[in-house]
C-alpha positions as CSV (number, residue, x, y, z in Angstrom):
1,M,1.1,-17.6,10.0
2,L,-0.7,-15.4,7.5
3,M,-4.0,-16.9,8.2
4,D,-3.5,-16.7,12.0
5,R,-2.5,-13.0,11.4
6,L,-6.0,-12.5,9.8
7,Q,-7.9,-14.0,12.6
8,H,-5.8,-12.3,15.1
9,P,-4.1,-9.2,13.9
10,D,-3.4,-7.9,17.6
11,R,-0.8,-10.7,18.0
12,Y,1.2,-9.3,14.9
13,L,0.4,-5.6,14.5
14,V,1.1,-2.9,17.3
15,G,-1.7,-0.6,17.9
16,I,-4.6,-3.0,17.6
17,T,-7.3,-2.8,20.5
18,E,-10.3,-4.5,18.7
19,A,-10.4,-6.8,15.9
20,R,-13.0,-9.0,14.3
21,V,-14.0,-10.9,11.1
22,T,-17.4,-9.7,10.1
23,E,-17.7,-11.9,6.8
24,E,-15.8,-14.7,5.7
25,S,-16.0,-17.2,2.5
26,E,-13.6,-19.6,1.1
27,D,-11.4,-16.9,-0.6
28,V,-12.6,-13.4,0.8
29,L,-12.7,-12.1,4.3
30,I,-13.9,-8.8,5.7
31,S,-12.4,-7.4,8.9
32,Q,-12.7,-4.5,11.0
33,M,-10.2,-3.4,13.7
34,L,-9.3,-0.4,15.7
35,L,-5.8,0.6,15.0
36,H,-4.3,3.4,17.2
37,G,-7.9,4.2,18.1
38,E,-8.9,4.7,14.4
39,P,-11.5,2.4,12.7
40,V,-10.0,0.3,9.7
41,K,-12.0,-1.9,7.5
42,E,-10.6,-4.2,4.9
43,R,-11.4,-6.8,2.5
44,V,-8.7,-9.6,2.0
45,L,-8.6,-11.8,-1.0
46,V,-7.0,-15.2,0.2
47,R,-5.0,-16.9,-2.6
48,P,-3.4,-19.9,-0.8
49,Y,-2.1,-21.7,-4.0
50,D,-0.1,-18.3,-4.7
51,G,0.9,-17.8,-1.3
52,E,-0.8,-14.4,-1.3
53,L,-3.2,-12.3,0.7
54,R,-4.4,-9.0,-0.7
55,H,-5.7,-6.4,1.5
56,E,-7.9,-3.8,0.1
57,L,-8.5,-1.0,2.4
58,L,-12.5,-0.2,2.6
59,E,-12.1,2.2,5.5
60,H,-8.9,3.7,6.7
61,P,-8.6,7.3,8.2
62,Q,-5.7,8.0,5.9
63,F,-5.2,5.9,3.0
64,T,-6.8,3.9,0.1
65,G,-5.5,1.1,-1.8
66,F,-3.9,-2.3,-1.4
67,I,-1.2,-4.1,0.7
68,V,-0.2,-7.5,-0.7
69,K,1.6,-10.0,1.3
70,K,3.2,-12.8,-0.7
71,I,5.4,-15.7,0.3
72,L,8.2,-16.3,-2.2
73,K,10.1,-19.4,-2.4
74,T,14.0,-19.2,-2.7
75,A,14.2,-22.7,-4.4
76,R,11.3,-24.5,-6.4
77,Q,12.5,-28.0,-5.9
78,S,13.8,-28.0,-2.3
79,P,11.1,-28.2,0.3
80,V,13.5,-26.8,3.0
81,A,14.7,-23.8,1.1
82,P,13.8,-20.5,3.0
83,L,10.8,-18.6,2.2
84,Y,10.5,-14.9,1.9
85,L,7.7,-12.7,3.0
86,E,7.3,-9.7,0.6
87,Y,4.9,-6.8,1.2
88,D,3.8,-4.6,-1.7
89,L,2.0,-1.5,-0.7
90,D,0.1,0.6,-3.2
91,L,-1.6,3.2,-1.1
92,L,-2.8,6.8,-1.8
93,R,-3.0,9.5,0.9
94,K,-6.8,10.5,1.1
95,S,-5.9,14.1,1.7
96,L,-2.9,16.4,2.2
97,K,-4.9,18.3,5.0
98,V,-3.8,17.5,8.5
99,H,-6.3,17.4,11.5
100,G,-4.9,16.5,14.6
101,V,-2.2,13.9,15.0
102,V,-1.7,11.8,11.8
103,R,0.5,8.9,11.7
104,G,3.2,9.2,8.8
105,E,4.5,6.8,6.3
106,E,7.5,6.2,8.3
107,E,5.5,5.1,11.2
108,I,3.3,2.8,9.2
109,L,6.4,1.3,7.5
110,T,7.7,0.7,11.0
111,D,4.6,-1.1,12.1
112,L,4.6,-3.3,9.1
113,G,8.4,-4.1,9.7
114,A,7.4,-5.2,13.4
115,E,4.6,-7.2,12.0
116,M,6.9,-9.0,9.7
117,Q,9.5,-9.8,12.4
118,K,6.6,-11.2,14.6
119,I,5.4,-13.5,11.8
120,R,9.0,-14.6,11.2
121,T,9.6,-15.3,15.0
122,R,6.3,-17.3,15.2
123,A,7.0,-19.4,12.1
124,E,10.5,-20.1,13.4
125,E,9.1,-21.2,16.9
126,M,6.5,-23.4,15.2
127,D,9.3,-24.7,12.8
128,S,11.5,-25.8,15.9
129,K,9.0,-27.5,17.6
130,R,8.7,-30.0,14.5
């Protein structure tokens, strides 16, 4: 689901009107998108054996930093044990000056919460089809 989210972020994140992968290698991906009308560019380090994606914001209208998405197992020995999706945000606001309408932290957290729910729903749908 997380790899599908990288290729098609508009399926999971509200406010994306354009998205494309501009560079891709085995473990690094560069993507660009318009998020709420603002350009965003990110470098994503893919670590499948750790169940982790590390998004580094290269261009963002408000923030610099990282967003790490990680899949955590609830039990190491049970293949049917539930998995948790964890987000770790390490973001710094670029400026305290406000020009025009700026999305606040609460709105960003709401968007990420909606994204997590869409990933969960799609994963559960796929699991029920097995």
